[in-house]
N, C-alpha and C positions, 0 to 999 in steps of 0.2 A: 504493500500500500504506500509506504513512504517513497519507494522508488518511482511508483506510478505518479505520485504527486510531488515529485522532488522540488518543483519550483516554489512550493510554499515553505520549504525548509532551507533557505539559503543561510550562509554563515554570517551575513550582515544585511542590513536594510539596503534595498536597491536605491541607486541615485534617482533623483527626480521625484516630483510630488506624486503621491498615489491618487487614484481617480477621485473626482468629486463625489461625495456621498449625499444622501438625502438630507443630512444634518451637519453642515459645517458648524464650527464652534463660533458662537456670537458672544460679544461682550457688551451688554447693555448697561449703561451707566445711569445712576440716579439723576433726576432733573437738576440742572445747575452744577453738576460735578465738573471740576477743572482738572486739567492734566496733572497727574501725580508725579512728583520728582523726589527721589531720595539720593543722598550723597553716597558715592561709592567708597567702601572701606579700602584701606591698603591691603594688598595681598603679599604673601610670602613668595619667594622665588619659585619653589615647587608649584605653588598655585598659579603663578603667572605662566609657567611652562605648560601646565595642564590647560589653562585657559586658551593659550594659543593653539594647542593641539585640537581642542574641542571646537573652537571657532572654525578652524580650517575644515574639520569634519562636517560641521553643520552647513557651511557655505558650499562645500563640494556636493553634499547631498541635495542642496536646494531647500533646506529646512529653515534657514534664516537668510537675511539679506541686510546690507547696510541701510541705516535709517536716519531720517532727519526729524523724527517725531519729537513733539514736546514732552511726551511721556518718557520717564527714565527710571527704571528699577535697578537696584544694585544687585551684584552677583556675590555669591559666597560659595565655599566648598565644604563638603562634609566627607568624612572618611567612609570608604566602602569596606565590606567584610574582607576583601582580598588585599587590602592595604592601599588601594588606589584612591583617587579623589573623584567625587561626584560634583559636577557643577550645578548649582541651584540658583534660581532667580527669586529674589525676595519681592513677591507681588502683594505683600500685605496692604500697602497703601492703595493699590488698585482694587484689591478685593473689598476694601471698606466702602468704596463708592460704586461697586458693581451690584446690580439688582440680582438677588439670589434665585437660582433655579429651584423649582419645587418637584423636579422629577425624582422619583424614589430610587434609593439604592437598596437592593435586596437584603433581607436579614440572613445572617450566616446560619442561624439555627434552623430556619425554614428550608434553606437550600439543602442542608445536610439531611434533614428528615426525608427528603425526596429519594434518598439513596437506599431506602429499605428494600431488602431482598436482592440487591445487586451483588454480583460476585466478581465482575470484571470491570476495571476502571482504567481510564487513560486521562492524563491531564495535559493540556496544551497551554503554554504561555505565548502570548503575542510578543514578538520581538519589537522592542521600541514602541510598546503599546499605543500611547497617546499620539505618536507621530503618524499613525494611520489616518488621522483626521485633520483636515485643513482648518485653518482659521479663516473665517469669513473675510474676504478681501478688504471690506470696508472697516474691519476691526484690527487688522494686522498692526497698525501703528500704535495701538494701545498696549501691545506686548513688548514695546521697546525696552531694552536694557543697556546700561552704560558700562563700558570697559575703557581701559587706557588706550585701546586700539581704535576706539570710536563707538558709535551707537549702532545697535542691530535690532531687528524685529523678526519675530517668528512668522513663518508661513504655515507651519503645522502647529498643532495644539501642544503647548509645553506643560510640564508639571508645575504645580503651584497656583494655577488659576482656580478661583473658588468654585466655578461651575464645571470645570473639566471632568470630574468624575461622573456628573449627571449626563453630560453630553456623550461620554464614552459608553455609559451603561445603556443609554437610549439607542445608540448605534448598534451595539452588540445584540440588544433585544430584538431590534428590527431584522438584523441579518439572520439570527438563529431562531426566530419565532416558529418556523415549522417544526423544530425539534425540541423546543423548550417543554419541560415536564414530561417528555417522552423518553429521551435518552441523553439530554444535555442540560446542564445548569451552567449559568454564566455569572461570574462576579467580576465586574470590570474586565481586566485582561486575562483572568483565569477562566479557562474553559474545561469543564469536567464532563467526560463521556462515561456513562455507566450502563451496564447491561447484565442480564441474568445468565446468559450463556456465551461461550466463546464465539459461536457462529453469529449470534445477534450482535456481539460487540464488533466483529469485523464489518458487518453491514452498517452499524451505526457510525463507525469510524469513516467508512467510505462516504456516507452522507455528509458528515462534518467536513471532511477534506474537500468535497465538492463545493460546499458553500464557501470555505476559505479560499479556494481557487477562484471561484466566481467573483468574489469581492476583493480579491488581491490582498488578502491578509497574510502577513509573513509571520511564521511561528517558530518556536523552539520546543522540542519535546522534553518534558521533564519526567512517588505520587503523594505529594503533600498538597493539601487544599485548605485555604483559609486558616493556616496555622494548625491544621489537624491532619492526622494520617487515617485514611479510610480503608477498611478491609472488610472481609466477610465476618470477622469477629467483632466489628463495631468501630467506634471512633476513639482515637487516642490523641493526646497532645503530641505535636511534632517533636521527635527526639532532639532535633537541633535546638528547639526552644527549651527543652529540659536541661540541656547542657548549659544554656545561658542562665537558667534559674539556679543551677548548682553553684555557679560562680558569682551569683548576685551578692554584693556586699550590703550590710545594713544601711538603709538610706540616711544620709547625713544632713539633708535639707528638705525643704518643702517640695521642690521639683522632683527630687529622687523618690520621695514618698508617693507623690502623685503618679509617677511613672510605674512604680512597683504595684500600687493598688489598681492602676488602670489595667495592667496585664492580668492581675488576679481577677478583676471583674470580667474580663473578656472570656476567661475559662471558668467562670463561676459554676457552671453546670457540672464540673468535675469535683467540686469541693463540698463535702458535707458540712452543714452548719457554718457556711462561709461568713455570714454576717457576725455571728458571735465570735468566731475565731479572729476576724479582722478588727473587731471593735477597739482594742488598744491602739491600733494604728490609725483607724479612721478618726478617732477622737482627737488626734494630733492635727487634723486638717481644719478643725473648727477655728473660727475667727477668735483672736485674742487668747488662744490657748498657748500656754508656755510650753516650749518644746523640751521634753526630757525623755531621752531614750533609756529606759530602765529595764529591769528584769522582765516585766510584764510584756513590754513591746518586743524584746528579743525573743521571748518564748513564742509569741504569736507569729513573728517573722519566721522562726525556725519551723514551727508547725505547718505553716503555709508552704514553705519550701519542701517539707517532707511529703505533704499531700501531692504537690505538683510533680515531684520527681519519682514518686512511687507509681509504677505502671498501672493504669486503671483504664479499662475499655468500657465506654458507655455504648449500649446497644441502641440501634435505631428503632424507634417506636413502630410497632405493627398495629394498624387500626383494627385489624380483624381478630386480635387476641385480647383477652381480658387484661385490665390494668390493676395493679395493686398500689395503693397510696398510703405511705406511712408518714404521719405528721407528729410534731412535738412542739412544745412551747416552753420558754424559760422567762425569767424576769426581764430579760434584755431583748429577746428575738423570738421569731417563729421560724420553723424549718420543715422541710419535707423532702422525701425521696420518692420518685416514681419508678415502678418496677414492672417487668413482665416476665413470664415464664416461656422460654423458647425451647423447652424440652430438657434443660439441664438445671432446673431450679430457677428461682427468681433472679433476674439480672437487672442492674440499674439502667434506667433511661436517662435520668437527669436528677440533679440536686438543686434545691432552691431554698433561700432563706432571706429574711429581711428584718431590720431592726424595728422594734416597737417605738412608736412616738410617745411623748410624755403622757397623753391621755390613756393610751392603750396599756401603759405600764401599770396603771391603777386598776385595770380589769381584774376581777376574780379569776382564779385558775381555770375554772370551767370556761369562761369567755375567751381567755387566751388560747386554750386548746381548740376551741371552736373557730377562733380567728385563724389559726394555722390551717385548718381545713379549708376555710373560705378562700384564704390567700392562695393555697395550692390550686384550687379549682379555677381561680381567676387566671393564674399564670399559665396553667396547662389546659385551658379551655379548648384549645385547638386539638388536643388529644382526647379529652374526657367527655366532651359533649356528645351524647348519644351512645357512649361506649359502656361496656360492662366494667364497673369499677368497684373494687372492694377497698375501703379505707380502714386503716388501723390507727388507734390512738391509745395511749397508756392512761387516759382519763376515763374511768368506768362510767361516769354519769352520762357521757355522750352517747352511750349505746341506746338511750331512749329518745334520741333526737328525732327519729323518724316516726315515733308513735306519740310524741308529745302533742296534745291538742292545740296549744298555743305557744308561740315563741316570743321572747322579748325582742323588740326591734334592735 
């Protein structure tokens, strides 16, 4: 198949602009907005060398051109995993005066749920993803950036523009619409093909490659998807991320705490009682809270790292099987785990928890336990509505909830 469609697997992006698509990227500014100008920072010699190399590359490909625009964004460089430098344009000033798109980006958990029953997977990354889409000719001047070698503007969509993800998702959805929810899910420039048999997978790959070829999308073959590894056994956190977690040092400032907790929140479905475990850390994010990293914070940090580095596979929910819901409540939070039996005993689908607000902390134990059930049904409504569900709680009085003639509001 790859040999048959070799033209979609080149070693590099082809020179020249790719074809105009139904949706070029447009940059609509708020009424009265003026050109945004930011001062360029001084660069190190290695950064200047890389700047020259990347400018030559972009000009050779036709992806940018010299500009006389009144807009001027600064450039900066960030390190790559391989030790190289990535050139970035700081479009924050432009983004502040750009009218924001309302086009939705898919939820990662909804996409992963579509993979139930699949046994064969292939993932495709688009090479130079955003550069497959042109900037609307009337808006190119707004992308201008300033260097010591002059000003340049993009002819293709660069990273850093506030509406670029929405434009890209819109384009991908339009291209792959015939296959979405059948054998393909798309998240920005990640394309995942899934099938139940090898024969079906080859047919599905053929259909995807044909669409890629038709729309001149250049790809690289890689199976990690959205920070997860997908297999017939379920969903796991990507081992590369686990290695990063193992080396994570205790956060020393607000930004580092936010970064760590942001990652923890992204994989919260893997962590039992996450809210209660993270409480000593999230309390440090409160305004006017004195920062003190003590034994309680270190214990929470270590426990979270242990959860995230201990291999745990979550199974993908099967709507045709009964669910079992186990809930619990404490003085601080409510939590739940959703399970199903796939023939080898109950297996976890997801974990959920949230902190109680001040009013809820005053609830009697009965009401807190009931709140845990209500919260779980709200969070997992997409699974549990109309399904066969057994819920378990360690509070005996709740067994009468279905026979009680009246309930307090």
